[in-house]
Structures are given as C-alpha cells and as structure tokens.
N, C-alpha and C positions, 0 to 999 in steps of 0.2 A: 627220566630224561638224562642222558649222558652228555657231558660237555667235553669237547675237544678244542684245545687251543693250538693253532698252527702259526708258527713264526719263522722268520728267516732274516738273514743279513743283519745280525745285531752287531757284528764287527767289534766285539770286545766291550761294547757299551751295554751294561746290564740295567741301567736306570729304568728304561721303559719296560723291560722284561719283568723286573721286580714289581713295577706298578700293575702290569697286566695280571700277573699271578695273584697279587693281592686283591685285585678287582674281582677275579673269578676264583675265589678260594677253592683250593683242592680240585682242580679240573680232573676229570677221569683219565685224560690223556693229554700229553703235550708233545707236539711234533716240531722239531727245529730242523730246517732245511738247509743248513750250512752257512758258512762264513760267520761262525761264532767267535773264531779267533782265540781259542784257548779257554773258553768258558764252559766246556763240557762238564767238568767236575762241579763247577759252581751251580749249574742248572739243576743238577741232581739234588743239591742242598736246598734250592729254592722251592721245590715241590715236595710234597710229602711222599712217604713210601707207597701210598695207595695210588699215586699217579703213574700211569704207564708212560714211559718216556722213550721216544724214538728220535735219533739224531743221525744226520748224514754229514759227510765232509763236503765243504765248499771249495772253490778255487783259491781262497785265501787261507785255508786251514792247513798250512804247510806241514806242521809237525803232528797233525792229528792222526790217531789210529782208527778213527771212525771209518765205516764203509762209505764208498762213493755213492752207492745207491742200494736200496733194499726193497723187498716186497713184504708187506705186512697185512694182517687182517684187522680191519677197523669195524668191529661189531658186525661181522657178517659181510663186509664189503672188502674186496681185494684191492689193495692200493700199492702203487709204485711211488717210492720216495727218492728224490734226487735233488741235487742243487740245480742242475739243469744246464750248466755251461757246456757239458759234453754232448748235449742234444740240440744245440742251436736255438735256445729259447730267446736269445736276444732279437731274433728275427721272426719268432712265432712259436706257437706251442705244438705244431704238427710233429716235430721230431720226438718230443717227449710223449705225445699221444701214441705215436707208432710204437715206441719202445714199450709203453705200458700195455698196449694191445698184444704185442708179441709175447709178453709175460703173463697173459691171461688176466690182466687187471682192468677194473672198470673205472678206477680213479688214478690220476697222475698229479702228484704234488711236487712243486718245484719253486725255486727262488731265483737268485742271481740278477734279475732285471731291476729289482727294487721298486717294481710297479705291481700293484694288486691286479689279479686276473681271476675270474671264475666263470668258465663257460665250457660248453661241450665242443670238443674238437674231434672230428672223425669218430664219433660215438663214445669218446672217453671224456669224462668230466675232469677238466684240468683246473688246478687250483694253485695260485701263487698268492701268498699273503701280503706281498710287498715287503718293505723293510721296516723293522721296528726301530731303526736308528738313523738311517740315511735315505729317506724316500726320494724318488725321482719323478713321481707323477705330478700333474699340474698343481694340485693343492698342497703338495709337499707335507702331507700329514703322515706321521708314523703309523703304519697299519699292520693288522693281523687278521686272521680268519678265525671265527668261532663257528664250530660245527656242533649242532645239537642233534642227537640221535633220539628219535621218539620211541615210544613203547612198541611200535610196529617195525623198528629197524630202519626207518626212513631217515635220510640225512637232510638237515636244514642248514644252509650256508648263510652266514652273516659276516659281511666285511665290517671291520671295526677299526677305530683309530685311537691312539693314545696321545694325549696332549702333553 
C-alpha cells in the first residue's frame, strides 16, 4: 500500500505540516498545491529522499520558481496539479476539471479555497485538501488529503485533519 499526502495553503506555517509528516512517517509521495510562501526548500528537508515531492506555485508565492501547474503520473493515474486560482476554483471545480480533461488527466488537484473537496466533476476526480494552516470550512479544522494506493492500483481518498 502506497501513501500519498496532499496539502495546500500552508502560508509559511510549517507546524502542522511537520506534525502531519511525523504522523505518516515517510510517505511515498507528498503533493503541495501552492501558497507555501517560501517553504519549498524546507519541505524537501522534512521528508526523506525516498519521498517523491511535487509542488506548484500559488497566488501568494510571489518569488517562487515553481511551476504554476503540472501533469504527473501518480502510480498509473494521470493527474493535473495546480493551485487553482487561474481556473476559477473559488466558484466551483468545473474550470479545473475542464483543464485536467483537456490535458488527458483523470485527476485534478487544487487548493486556493482553503476548503476541502473531493468529488467527481465532469468525469474528473477533483481533490482539494483544504488548508493545513488557515481553514475556511465550517468546522475550521486544518485539513489534508491522504490517498492510499492499493495493490491493484486503486486510489482510496481519506480527508484528514490536524489538531
């Protein structure tokens, strides 16, 4: 079983990210969907060299050299990674779903809204882990997404929180 941690919108606050990585010792993959605000190099040090790390640039990552979005292979599943602000995610996931589909992806990962979301939109599984530092959903719990990949390559999505 492979473990993937998906986070977003940490905004320079590493406390919960450190907790999360400690809870899920050596995840196979870590995806950060932007607005890390200068912590890119620190994240690399938080995970071991065996962890595959993907990060994209958010709307608050002014001096970052990260890509705005990217397409990656996640254990046999093609995924589109973006912060989401360029695709109208504040009003819904259809823009990011359309972009993912146009790139031949079956998954679309995004952040920006600080609210967790995991649902199918226009045939694309859209995932937003919420914010690990400044949540905006009703319960105001700092959130992340854990994805487990079973031995058959199926993805299992688990929304989680960090206290």
